[in-house]
C-alpha positions, 0 to 999 in steps of 0.5 A: 390191904390188897383188894384180892386179899380182902376179897379172899378173907371175906369169902372165907366167911362162906366156907361154912355151911352154917354161915351160908345158911345164916346169910340165906335166912337173913336174905328176907330181913333182919332176925334175932339169934333165937330166930336164926337158931330156931330156923336153922335147927342149931343152938343159940350159942353156935349161931352166936359164934357164927354171927360174931365171925360174920360181924367181925368181917363186915358181912352182917350188922346189928340193931338193938331194940331194948334188950333184943339184938337184930342181925341183918346183911350189911350190904345186900350185894353180899347176898346177891353174890352168894345167890349168883354163885349158888345159881351157877352151881345149880346150873353146872349140876343140872348140866352134869346131870343131863350129861349123865342121863344122856350117857345112860340112855346111849349106853342102854341103847347099845 
């Protein structure tokens, strides 16, 4: 598979707000489905469905301890990449907010 196609397919994981929230929740270590569902305020079955998608695409891995399955980010660079995108978005939002405030100040002075 072409690396660009693979990259695009992988990034489709993050087209869901819930999967982004799961990635963020796993940023501080592994968790169970129940832990994640409680933290995100969604059902266990919904959390499991999203984790299954993330696992099938290689974004998360599992570890079994008895009957309990723990999920973790497969490669921390995936989290770092999502973090960089988020930082860039926040920076752009702040720039636009500052421009908006400056425009309001200018218009109120005229």
